[in-house]
N, C-alpha and C positions, 0 to 999 in steps of 0.2 A: 501493498497498500503505502502511497508517497503520500506524504503531508503536504496540504495545501498552506502556503505564507502570505502569498502574495493576496492581497482586499480579502483574510478570511474574515464573512460575515460574524459581527458581534452576536447579535444572539438567534435564539433559533428560530422569530417569525421574521428578523433580514437571510437565514436560510431561503425560507422558504419563498423569498420575492426576489432572490438574488438566483434561484437554478428551480423555479415550477418545476420545471419536468425528472427533478432528480427522483428519487429513494432516498431517504435519509433513515441511518441505525445509529440509532442512541444509546449510549450509556446516562440515563441522568437518576437524581438523585433520588423518585420514584418506581425507576427501574427500568425496563429496558422497553422501547419504544421503537417500534417501526415505521416510517411516516411515508406514506405510495404517494406522486399527485394528486389523486387526487383527497386521499386524506387533509394535503398537504393545504389545498384547498377549501375544505368544513375544519381544516384548526384559523384560518385565517378568517371565517365567519364565524367566529365562536366556539364551538364545537367540540370534541371531545374525542381521543384517539386512545385506545388498547396498550395497557400497557401490563409486563408481565415483572416478576422478582429473577427470570434466571431459566423457567420452566415454562416454557407456553403451555399455553391451557388455559381452559375456561373456567377450570375453577378455583386458579390462583390471580385471574384474570381481573384490572380492576379500570377503569375509565379514568384519562387525563383532560381534563379543562386546559382550551384554549387559554388564560388566564393565571394557569399554573407553568404552561410549555413554552410559551412565544414567548416570554420577558428572560428565559432562562439564556445564561454566559453562555458559547460555546467555545471548549476548554480545549479542543482539542480538535480536528479535524481533517480527515485522509480520507480523499479521492480512492475508489477500488481500482486496486489492476486488473481485473477483466471485467469490469462494465467500466462503464465512462458514466453513466446515467445514475452509479450510486456512491453511496459517500456514509462514513462509517465517524461519528462527534461522541465527543465527550462532555457534557455539560455540567454545569453546576446553577444556586438561586444565584439571582445579583449581589454583588456585594453592596451592601449599607452605608454609605459614606460617612465613612469617618465623622463626629465632632472635632471640633478644636477644642482640646486641652479647658483654654480661657475659655469658653461659652459653658462645660463643664462646671468649673468650680463660680462660675456663676449663677448658675444656675441650682446651684446648692446653697449658698450664702441668700436665694430667697425663700428658701422654706424652713 
């Protein structure tokens, strides 16, 4: 697999908009997700997709809503060596902006 370095999409939503005809296999904090082009369009329209903990099957499957998946940051992204329309990604929840230490101490004094 070849890692994509140039212009890597920042979020899952960015990827789906940039590569609408691609299939994306992801390892997310909520499980494994495969997004086909059709599922990608559904997600961007506010839908949900199935996720599993590593063992595909309906008994362990759960639905992941667009609001949880689309803003996730893409940590690593690889193109499939055998299929130019398939990618593999590791994602994580977006990082919370760090508060300025001075702002935190001011808030403590207010209490």
